[in-house]
Each structure stands twice: as C-alpha cells, then as structure tokens.
N, C-alpha and C positions, 0 to 999 in steps of 0.2 A: 178530217183533225191535219194536221199543222202539213205532213207532208202532200197531201193530195192540195193541199194550198200552196208550196212552195210549187208545184210540179205546175199550177194550172198558171198563176201568176207568171212566172219565165215563160210560158207559151202564149199568153198574151201577152210582157212585155217587148217577146222576142214580133209579135205581126206586129204590135205598135210601131214599132222602131222602124219596118221594114216598109208600111205603111209611111207613115206617117214623117220618117226621115229621120230619128230622134238622134241630137247630140249625145256624148256618151252619160254629159253632164244631167239631162234631162231625164234620160235613163233612171240615172241616180234617183232621184228627185220624186220619179212617177213609182218606182220601186219604195221609198221610202215613205211616201203617199198611201198607197197599197197595203204594207206594210203595218201601218197605225193602223189605218183603219177595218181590216184583217182582227186585227188584236182590241181594239174598241168594240167590233160587234160581236167577238165570243164573250165579254163581260155582259155584252145588252141582252145576244142569245138566251147566257142562263138567269140576270132577271126575266128575262118574257118566261121563259119555258117553268119558275117562281112561280109569275102571276098566273098564269094557264092555271099552272095544280092549284093552286090556293083557289080560285073562284072552280073551279070543277067543283073539289074536294067541299065548297063553301056550297055550292047548285045541288049536290049529292044530301048535306046536310037535313040532319030532322025541322032545323029551324031556319027563320026566313025572316030578315031582317031588312029592308030594303036600304034604308040609309048604309046598312053595312055593303051589301051586297052593290050600293052603286061608287062607294067611294074604294075597294076592289076593282072597279069595270071601271074605273075614271084611273087609277094607277095603271090599268094595263093599257087603258087606250094613249098615257103619257108615255107610254114609254116607248107604245109602235110609233109614236109623231118622235121622238126623240130619235127612233133609227132615220125616220127619215128625215128629218132636217138635221143627222152626221152623213149622212146620203148625198145627201146634197150640197153641204160644203164641202164634204172631200171631192165630187165633181167638180167644183169653182173648183175649189185649189188644182188640178190637177189639167183644167183652161189654163188656169194663172200658167202652166210650166209651157204652154205650149206658146211661141209666136202666131203672129197671126196668120201666114201663110199657111199654116197647118192644120 
C-alpha cells in the first residue's frame, strides 16, 4: 500500500543520501522520480493483473481459439516489456541526477 511505499522510499533515500552524499536538490529529484515510478507501476500492475486474469479465464474456458489466445498472450507480454522499459528509463533518469563521482 501507499504508506508502506512511503516508509520504504524514505529508508532508501536516507541510505542513498548517506552513501552517495546527495545534495538536498538531488534528494528532491530522486524522491520525485521514485514517486512517479511507483504511481506508474501501480497502473501497470493493475493492467497486468487484469491481463493474467483474462488469460487464466480463457484457458479454463470450454473453447480454444489459438489466434485469440495468442493475442491475449501477446498483450500480456507487451505489458511485461513496458514495465521493464519503464524501470530501465527510471534507472537512467536516476543516474542522470548523480554526479560522475557519485
């Protein structure tokens, strides 16, 4: 839930601030990045859950149409890929906030 996310984010940010000697501005930027990423992931998680449920229900149905199943599986794979891309983009944005020494 959101409260747990807040606590984890604060703990991570504190550790990063000490280890990397972050400035206040860097901490603010990183906090905003992490918050945005969490919000985006919540939306993606809901879509993933719906996609999983759709696939599960289709597999349990009486009729099987390979092309329909492939379309549903592809949609699910596309969502997974998008989550991975978003994670990588956030990571790059986070590294862009840091100095070369950090």
